[in-house]
Residue, then its C-alpha position, 0 to 999 in steps of 0.5 A: x635179795x639175790x646172792x651172787x655166786x662166789x668167784x675169786x681172783x688171784x693173789x696180791x701181797x703187800x708187806x703192809x696194807x694197800x692204801x685205798x683210794x677214797x671215794x665219796x658218796x652220800x650216806x644212804x641214811x640211818x635205815x638198817x640195811x638187811x644183810x644177805x644171809x643165804x647160802x651161796x650156790x654150789x659148788x662150794x668146794x673151790x677151797x681146798x681144806x687140809x682135811x686131816x685137820x679141818x673140814x668144810x661142813x656146808x656152803x659159804x654164806x654171804x654176810x655182807x654184800x658191798x654192792x647192795x648194802x654199803x652205806x657209802x663207798x668206803x664202807x668196806x671190810x678192811x680188818x679181820x671180823x671181830x664180834x662181841x655180845x653187847x648188854x642187850x644180847x645183840x651180836x656186834x660184828x666189826x670189820x672196819x675201815x677208817x670210817x667204822x661201821x658195825x653189823x648187828x644180829x641175834x646170833x653170829x650165824x646171822x642174819x645181820x643188819x647194817x646200820x648206816x651210823x658211823x661208830x667211829x670216824x678218823x681224826x686224820x690229823x696231819x701231825x704224826x706225833x698225835x697218833x691220831x690219824x686214820x683209825x681202824x677199830x681192830x680188837x674190841x673187848x668188853x666185860x659187861x657188853x656196855x663198856x667196850x675197850x678196843x685196840x685201834x690200828x692207827x695209820x698215818x698216811x703222810x702222803x696226804x700232807x707231805x711231798x716226797x713220799x713216792x708212791x705213798x708207802x715211804x710216808x706210812x707210819x703205823x701205831x696201835x692206840x685205844x678207843x672206848x665205847x660206853x654205849x655197847x659199841x654204838x659209838x667209840x671215841x679215843x681217850x685223848x691224844x697222844x695219851x691214847x697211844x698203846x704201842x709205837x716204835x721208838x723212832x720219830x717219823x722219817x720218809x723211809x716207811x712203811x714202819x710201825x706196829x700193825x694189825x693187832x689180833x683179838x684181845x684174849x684174857x687168860x685165867x690169871x687175869x692178863x689180857x694179851x694181843x699179838x701184832x705185826x712189827x715192821x723192821x726199823x732200827x732196833x725193831x725186828x720184823x715179826x709178830x710181837x706179843x703184849x699184855x696188861x692187867x688193866x685194859x682201860x689204861x693205854x700206858x699199862x701194856x708191856x711187850x715181850x722182849x725175849x726174856x719177860x714182859x717188861x718192855x714199855x712203849x715210849x713216845x719218841x716225840x716227848x721222851x729222850x730214850x734209848x730206842x733199843x730199850x723200847x722195842x718188842x722181840x718177835x715171838x717164834x718168827x721161825x714158826x709163825x712168821x707174820x700171822x697175826x689176824x686171829x687169836x682164839x683159844x680152841x677148847x676142842x684142841x685145848x690150845x691157843x690157835x693163831x690163824x692168818x693169811x700167808x704166802x706159804x713156802x712154794x719151794x717146799x710145796x706149801x701154797x698160799x692160803x690160810x695158815x694156823x699154828x698152835x700154842x700152850x703159852x702164846x710164846x712157843x708155837x707149832x710151825x704154821x701149817x695149811x688150814x685152807x688153800x686159797x688165792x690171797x691178795x698178797x700174790x697176784x696173778x690177775x685172773x679169776x677167781x678173786x682173792x681173799x684176805x682178813x680171815x678170822x675164826x669165830x664160834x657162834x656157840x662160844x660162851x665168851x662174850x668176846x668170842x675168844x673161844x672156839x670149839x670143834x665147830x666154827x665159822x671161818x670169816x674172810x673178806x672177798x676182794x673183787x678185782x678189775x683185771x690186776x687192779x683193786x677196787x672198793x668192792x669187798x664182801x664178808x663171807x663165812x664158811x662153816x668148818x669142823x676141826x678133826x681130832x688130831x690124835x690117832 
């Protein structure tokens, strides 16, 4: 299979996810589609890395080419890439949309096959109170490779069902739910609405969105047995704008997650449709907003740097000479972070200039040599995964690819 050269186009930033126009094609069938794994042709130095911290060590590699490998038009990457080893030793890569598929390989270096079997469809209920709308598998975690628990980005797009939604964003209400696979990732189901709800803002739906909790990071587990995840909060009432941190000891129980409230992890997420509550008691406190802003896409522990690493897209701070691109921050405790710094300059979908090259989004850092079944540790060498968005002038399209770039971190000490 031929490999297209990489060209990227300018920035588009939406404060939240772009609503994708659904297009229907017949599913290609259950046959495995071989994923392109060849190196993209040089030059591969279109990206400008912060070489004092990280260096690109080889050419970009196409992991998934939508044009030649899609199972249907909506078979697009729309979450940052996540991976785990199942109980047969296969690597499962998930970077789904509201119709969720997976990629399979013997190694995170590929090559990947792409089964045209849906691993989870969206319920898309018109009732916002069910927390059972359009569902993206965002953060899978497994202890044994057979039983997989996942955080789900649940997106109620009320404009499908309601009038008076303007361009649609006003009726966008987001929450985080859970889904479970007992088949090593071959199929996921939720644990029953609305009890599968993990996190929602403590307010009932109103047409002034987008509101809610978005884009959870990987689930990571610390040495003391706690599971943690970072997610993005849009402001509404007592809920402030920023990244929140939640944790649980029991990943199988959705109601067990508790959020950081600025003092401790005692905030319970309440269901405003069935409980009488004081909303201020059920919101999370953003974590170190001055340092990390809204970076939430990729959370891993870096064994080389001996720090937690958070990575995501950012518009940067142009007034201070910080361009748009991929940024990172480091932490010892997941609460206090270094000020986000440039990892790689790139055109991203959050700022648009309508000219080539095409932008990127949905970044994550994964290490093929990680000993973690869930690839939540990264060493000195790793792969930077991203989604490559192909534009038509200033307009988005469904044509999105997954690309990876080999990188190596540089010892920060003199």
